[in-house]
N, C-alpha and C positions, 0 to 999 in steps of 0.2 A: 417602205413603210406601207407597213395596210392597212389601212385608219375605218373604223363601219360608224353608220351613221345612224342611231337607235333612239323613238322614243314613241310615243299614243300619236296614232293617227290623225294628221292638222296639231300636229306638237307645231309642224316650220323644219319638219328635218332633212328636209328632200332639201327644198330653201337653203337650207342651212348648209346644208354638201353641196350642193350645186357654186354657192358663193367661195367655197376651202380651194373647192375646184379651180371655179376662178384664180381666187389669191396666188392658188400654185404655177398655174397657168404663168399668169405674169412675169412669175420669178422666175421663168422660166423652167421650170420643173419638170421632168417626164412624170403623164400620169398614165395609169388606168383607170375610167371612171365605169364602175358596174351601180345597173339601178336590176340590186337584186327584192324588191317589194312590186308584188303583180300590182297594185298599181301603175302604171309607170306615168310616174310625170317625171325625171330626171333630166331626162331630152328637152322637154319645153323648159326647163328650171333652166340651163345653157342655152337657150336662146331657140332649140329648132324647130318650126311652123309643123299642123299640124302632119298635115303628109311627112316632111320628114320624119319626124317619128315614128311615122306608122312602117316607111321603108324599111327600120331598123332591123337587120335579122336578128332574131329572137336566139339565147344560145340551147335552148330547150331542144328544136329544129337541127338543131348539129350535134345533138350529146353523141351516134355515129359515130361521126369525124372525132372529135372530141378527143375520143376514149381511144379508139384505130391510135391514133397523135400522140396519145398521155402513154400508151401500151405499152409504143416504143418495140424494143427486145428484151421488155420483162419475164425472164422465163416462168416467174412463179403467177401467172394469168394469163390463161390457156389461149382468150378469144377476146375481142371490143366487149363482148355477152356480155361474158360473165363480171365483169366490172362492174358498181352500183356505186352509185354517188358520192359514199366513203373510201372509195379503192387508195389506198396510201401509194405512194412510189415509192421503189426499189431500186438496188440492181439493173439497171436494162430500162427504165421508162424513159420518158424524152420530156425534162422540163417545159417552164414557162416564166421569161426575161419581161424585166420592165420594156426596157428599152431596144426589146430585139422584132424580127420579121418571122411568124411562123404559119401554117395553116390554119392553128385555131385564130388566130387576131384576122389572117385572113378574111375564114368565113364571116367570124362574129364582131368583130373590131370594127367600128367606122372615124373618119377621125371628125372633132369638133373644132373647129377656128374659134378661138376667141382672145379675147384680147393681150397678147404677149406672146403667144403660140396657138398650137394643139393639142389635145387629148385624146388618144381614144375611151369612146364609147363604146360597152357594153352593156346588153337587161335580156333579164330572164325570158321573155315576150308576158304579154298581157294572157288572164284566164282568162280564157274564153268557152260560151254557152257549149261547144265541141269539149269540154273536162269537165265539166256536169256527170255527175253520175259518174264518171269512167275511173278520177283521179283529181287529187287534195294537191292546192298547190304547192306544197314542201317536193313534188318533182319535177317544178317547175325550173325551182329553185337550187334543185340539182348536179345538175352544170357550173355553177358558183361552187359549190363547195367542192364541184371533182377536179376545177379549172387553183379552189384556191389552194389546195391539197397541195401541186405539181406548181405549186408557183415560186420562184427563189427574187427576192429582191433585199438591192443593199437602201445602203444609207442616198439619202437626196431621189430618191426613185421612192414615188406614191403610187398603191392603189384604193381605191376610195370609195365606198362600198353604201351605196344606201337602203339599207334593209327593211323589213318587214316590217312592219308599222307591230308595235304593242311587240312582250315579253315572246311571241307567238315563235323566234327567232333560234329558243330553246330547243322545239322542235326539234336539229339538228345537230353536229357538231359544228355548226361555224360559227358561232355568234367565239368559239374560242382560235378562231383565222388569226385574230387583228391582235397588234400590237399595244391598237389604242386604241379605244370605245368610248367612244364623244355620243352623253346619252341627252337632244333636248327636253329641255321640260319647261310648260308652261308652269308660272307660283300660282298654281289649285292643285288642288286636294289631288282631283283627277292629272295631272300632270305629274304629278310630282310619285303614282301609285307604282306606276310603268319601273322611275328608277328604283324605288323600293325591293317588286320583284326582279328585278335585271340584280345591283347589290348583294341578292342574296342567296342565292341560283349562280352570280358569279362568280364570290367570291373562294373557291370550291375548288373555282381551276383556273385560279392565279391573272385575270383576268383584269387589266387597267381601264379603270373606268373613269371618266370625266366627264360632270355636269356641266351647259349648258342653258345655260336660261333666257328663253328666247320671250318675247312680247309682256318685259318689264315696261312699268310702265311710272316706274317709282318708288322709292323711298321703302315703303309696305310689299313689295313684288319683293323686290329684294332681299329685307328682314326673312322674309315668310321664309325665301328660298334655299340661306343663310341654315336660317334654322332645319329646316329641313333632308341637307341635303350638304353642310358642315364641308370642313376640307377639300369635300368631292367637286365640289360648288366651284368651276376656272373663271368663267367671266358672263358675260350677260349681256344681250341686243335686245336695242330696245325698236322704235317705230324705222323706220328705213326706206326715203321717198328716194329712191335706187333701186331697193326691191319693187316699191310697188310702180314703177317706171317698169320694172322689169315685166312685173307681173302681166302690165297692159303690156307687152308685145315691142317698148320701148325702151332701153335699156340704154341706160348711158356711158359712155367711158367707163370702163372697172375702177381707172384711175380719177373719178369724181365718188366711190361711196364716204359715206361719211367716215369721216378718218375713228370719229369713236367705236364707227364697224369694222374699218381696214384695226384698227390695233386690233382686233379683239381675233378677229383672223391671224394677225401676227401672233397669239398666243395662242392660238393652236397648233395649229402648225410647231413654233418652239416645242407646244409639251409634248406634243408626237414627235419629233424630235430625240426630244429625252429620254424613251422610251429604246432609242435601238442599243445602249451602252448595256443594256438591263437584258433583253436578247439568252431564251433560252432556245438552244436551235431542240435538245437531248427531250426537253418539255414537250413541244410545238410537237415532234415527233410524236412521242408519247402519248399527251394524246391523240393526237389524229390515231393513232393503232385502237386505244382503245373503245374512241367513241364506230370507228368502224368492225371488229369484233362484236360489240356491241345488239347494231346494225344487223352484224352477220347471225347472230343469233335468233333474232328478234325474228326475221322473216326475207334478211337476206340469202340466206342458204337452203331455202323452201323455196326458193322463187327461181332464184338461175340454179336449183340441183345438186350446189355444190357443197365442200369445205370450206368459206371465201378467209377462213385464218388462214389458209395456205398460202396467200396469199400477200400477206406479209413478212420485210426482209426482216428480219430481224439483226443482222448486224446494219443496218442500212437509216443512216443519218440528215436527214435534210439541213441544210446548208448550205451557206455561200459561196463557200469551195468543192464544191460537188461538180462534176463537168459529168453531164451526159452527158449520150449516144447522140451524130446527128443525124 
């Protein structure tokens, strides 16, 4: 299952995504965790210290390797240099799977030990001074989008992505890559404004969206979120002494998390798992192709000097039964 956590800056989306990752790891589920936010905090939320977080390899710095590996023997792609972030897979492309070992994971993923097991952590890399004036952060997240386009995951396998803050995810097609999107909202007008934006834009793309109310302190907060989000409100989360200790760098054992918050995490997993039965790989592939063709027309063809629409394999549908070349 591919799961995104979104929300405005400061809403607590990174904290909640890290708790959900810990919950999955404690249950023994295989997890690939991806920090796709330019403000890189997921590693620290998973317990890495500053030095360890700084040593995580940035996916963007390994983009040539990622492209070369995923291209495989796809005859529609002349070279890795002709691939862009939305290039879809086709016959001959190599695919990524959650449980396997491959050169992309070797270069870009690092194991993080958590209570109950380890997860693979991948990060886009921070936006640095060297990027100013020559790049925008969407170019940094391009490696994530390309990997998601070539990812095949099954039931009880999880890819959890901590997305960019606000509604900036709509700058690319990456927001359509998920089975479930959890939008973390505080009980304030600003807190729910991102929800309204996301809801309106995602409606046309069949994005499954649920709201997680955070920093809820009483009945008034709960009533406000119910009024604003209606049936989209799945669970709420309040104060956590466990989280406070974690933020001080002294996390207790995960099984000591407050039961009310542990129950909320179980509800998140149940909601995500329930989307598996409604997966539509044809729609997923079609949307991938549509965003690729859009990018090709707007900037990709000019930048690469080729007709990127020719990269689309019209008979290819991504799915769990697809066998990619070794």
